[in-house]
C-alpha positions, 0 to 999 in steps of 0.5 A: 500500500505504501509503495502504491501510494508513493507512486500515485503521489509521484504521478500526480505531482508530475501531472501538476508540474506539467500543467503548471509549466510555462511556455517559456520553460521550453526556451533554452539559454544561449551557449554555455558560458554566455548566460547573458545571451540566454535567448529562447532556443526552445530546448525544453529538455534542460528543464532539470537545469532550470531546477538548478536555478534553485536560486530562482524558485520559479525556475524550479517550478519549471522543473516539473516540466513535463519536458524533463519527463520527456527526457523520460526516455531516459528512465531517469529523466522521466522519473527524474525530473522529479523522481530521480531527484526526489528519489535521490533526495530520498534517503535511498538514492534510488527513486523507487525507495520512498526515501525520495518521497520524503524529499518530494514532501520536502519540496512540498514547501518548495516542491518545485524548487526542491525537485529542481534542486536535485536536477541542478546537481545533474546540471553540474554540467557547469554549463547550466551554472552560467545560464544560471548566471542569468539566474534572473532568466530561468530559461538560460539555466534550463538550456544549459542542462540540455547537453548535460541532461544526458549526464544527469541521466545518470541520476545516480551520479547526480546523487553522488553529485548530490554531495555537491562537493564537486560543485564545491570542488569547482573552486573555480566557481569562485571564479565565476563568482569573480564575475560577481560584477555580474552578481549572477556569476556568484549564484552560478558560481556553485556549479563548479563546471560552469566556472570550468566552462572557459567562457566564464573564466574569460569573462573574469579575465575581462575583469582584468581587462578593465584594469589594463588602464592600470598601465596608467602607471606607465603614464606616471611622471617621467623623471627629468633628464639628470643632466638638465635638472638637479633633484637636490636643488629642486628640494629647496623650492627656489623661485625668482624671489630666492636671492641666494640664486638671483638678484632682487629687483630695485623695489625689493631687498634680500633678507634671509635668502628671500626678496622682500618688498621695500617701503616706497620711501626706500627707493631712490628718487631717480628716473622718470615720474610715472602715472598709476592705473588709478590716475595718481603720480609717483616719483619713480618707477621704483616707488610705484613698484614698491607699492605694487609689491606690498599690495600685490596689485598692478599700479604702473600705467605709463611714464609721464603725467597722468593727463593722458589716458592710462594703459589698459588691457582687456580680453576679447573672445575669439571662439574658445580662445582669449585674445588681448586688446590694449588701449594706448595713447597710440590707439587700440592694438592687438598683441603680435604673436612674434618671437617675444610672445611666450608663456612668460607674457601669457602668465602675466596676462592671466594673473592680471586679467583673470586673477589666476595665480598660476598663470597660463596653461598655454601661449598660442598664436593665430592669424588675423583671418582666423579671428571671429567674424562680427567683431571690429578688430584693431588694425595694428598689433604691438609685440611685448617682451616680459620676464614673467614677474610683472604685475601687468602687461604695462610693465613689460617691454613694448615695441612700436605698433605695426600694421596687421594683415590677414596672415599676421600672427596674433597672440592668444592664450588659455589660462591655467585651471587646476586639474581635478586630480591635482595630486598627480602631475605626470611631468614637472611640478612647479613650486606654486603647484602648477604642472608643466611639461618637462620639455619646457624647463631650463629654456629661459622662459618662465613657464611656471609663473614663479620661475621655478622651472629655471632655477635648478638647471645644469644646462640650458636649452633653446638659446637660454644662458646658463648662470653658474648658480644653475639659473637659466635666463633668456638670451635677450637678457645677456649683455643688456648692462643689467647683471642677472647672474650672481657672478655677472657672467652674463655681462662679460664681453665673451658672453654669447648674446641671444638673437637681436630684436629688430623691432623698435622699442616704444617703452621699457622699464629697463633703463629705470631699473639699470639706473637704480641698480647702478646707484645702489650698487655703487654705494659700496666699493669693495673687492677691487684693489688699487691697481696702481699698487698691486704690481709694485715691488720694493726692490724691483725684483721678481718674487720667488717661488716658495714651498707651500705658496708663492711670495706676494708683492708688498701691496698685492693683497690689499684686504689682508690683515694681521692680528697681534696679541701683546705684540706677538703675531697671532693670526691673519684676518681680512678687512671688510671696510669701515672699522671692521675686520673678520677673523676666526673665533679661535684666534681671539678672546674677549679682551680687545685691549690686548690686540692690535690690527695691522693693515698693509703689512707685508713682512711680519717684522718690517713694516712698510711705509703704508703699514697701519697698526690700529687699536681694537675697540671690541671683539664679537665672537659668534655666540654658538662658537664651539672650540671643540668642534670649531663650528661657527669659528668666526669673529668680528674685530671692531677698530678704534675710531680716530679721535672724534672722527667716525673713521678708523683709518687714515686715507690709505691707497694700499688698503681696500675692503673685500666684498662679503658674499650673501649667497652660499651658491656664489662659488661652488665645487671646482672654483679656484680661489686664493689663500694668503697668509704667513703660515708655515710650509711643509717643513714646519718653517714659518714665513716672514713674508706674506705668501699666496697660493691658489686652491680649489673648492672641494665639494666632498669634504665629508669623505675626508672628515666624516661627521667632523665636517659641519654646517658653516664649513667649507673645504678647499685645496688638496693640502691643508693650510698650515699653522700661522694662517689661521683667521686668514682669508680664502678669496674668490673672484667672480666673472665680473672681477669682484673679489669675495672673502669666501672662507676664513682659515679654521682647521685641518690635518696633516699640514701640506699632505695630499688628501687632507684639504684645509677646512674653512669657515664659510663666510656666506653662511654667516652673512646675516650675522655679519650684517646684523653687527656691521649694518646693511650699508657696510656689507651689502653691495647687491640686493640692497 
């Protein structure tokens, strides 16, 4: 009875399932592994797999599809669809055993799903799973099984599979799951084989394909050519306001390595009067620029009175580009796209007309015939030449207007816009955070807007001139009578000049800048000896070569000084001018009454007619001097004034001051300088006559002295300076012929032996300290 009842129940369930099966159940899915293409192809047989769609309980309903029963020809399908699996599900894998019944009963809750569930196992044939990916479409799943219904045929295997463990094996499934992007893959993931169906994995591979953009990393910033830019220098973030690299304009002064704005009254009353954009008159161009500097807004309009109209520049649109039109006393004009039109000028326009602090993104050119029709454009254009530091176009050099024709090139530009992902710059990152192309660095043109792209160059391109300090300046700045390189090498007669400008200059601030600089730089005379005495000799005999140096002529080194303590020779020193002498801290002590300073001294024990012995008023030793390490080994000696006079020396044609360097970059590794003194030679024998020798600045002193070489020290020479020369000067001469005291003899080892360079106090490192005690005007020749 019980068996009969079970068979009857199974038959009833099959009939019900057949009656409920939707037409779409007969639609097979696309090729295995292409679940999304599940288009009805009409192979119902796969019903069992729909059952796999257990996820979709509805598809499971289709399982009952009579069609699975059709596969009945396979004994298992027929029973199977429902039977086998129910049976399998049954405690006994054989359908006959009622065991299955209980499962059908279990399916009862989800009769169809449960049944299908089993079929799904037959569907192990991975294919289904992919259709299953389209879980949403049960049909795909159904079709999937078609091929495998046969496999399912062996329900017994399904039963074995029942241990879905194989699906589990399909660790691959996880891969289908990788296609999780499709979310469907996750469900199908269970069918191990679906995952196997290579197709799926490929979809997964595609996932990575979407990553190929990762090659983006290849687009990562390219490193600049090592031979053009110094990475160490770039870390210092130098700009046009770094006066350790460049000169400050007359309306700024150098303080602690930065060009800061002067007060307007600090500008000399020189040059032509000017008119401001606000209609106010100013005494000089320098004064107007000092105000512009402090307010960070353009002030200058034109030279002369304010009766004439102000110089104005405005933007006009021509398509998607900006075109500049200027109003001058000579009428309206466009900006010519001549050679002088570059990014420096475009940066000025973007800052002044669009308030874009980083300047322009590009400087373009277009012909007159390309200008937008419908607007009355001027019939003339003017060429401009800018450095990039100007507050407005009015401050640039402007050339005489010229008529335009259809093919005349006109200036256009696009202002810089901060990219959305401003953290990444594939090329050169300026100090102001602007991003420019590497190829635009070291070409003498301020592409960045702060000139940081021209400050750390080991060589220049595009006709730019290379300064020893690593700065590239435009070719038209060479030999223009304005010193741009720290050493003045751009103004020597041998300097290569850039292409000549054939256009006539209409207005330019260069003459005003030159006039003010000549005035301020001429206030201090230093670094140039009295040539009438340099080559004079007392005995009219040639000096002889000395071991460890060459004997000097009596008045050859006119800034050389000697310190005597209680009548005995103590150290050397160097005269800075006024009432000040510089020496080493280890040479003196805070008892000025014990010391005398000798100037114009040649023979230690036989003074010349021009020799002066001056009492000492004060001795200032650097507060951080360390006698153990010799760090900050520097001291200032102040001379006594002459009676009621402010001067400390009588007029003496054989005494001249040396210049004090303000930048540690003025002289560098490989430069040759001159050392003078009365020191001992290699045999330890002292000299009564002043000697000199040339030595070369060494940049790898740490290799010789390790951690004993500290900040504020400099090395020079292949052999050490010997005793008796302490405090004496190491003097370097720049390209313009000015001499600077670069070092003060401090310490060393193995006197005169190769591989033991002398160690000096680097004077430029202490410029601010010296200026604080002496006064700006006493030591500042440039950047005053």
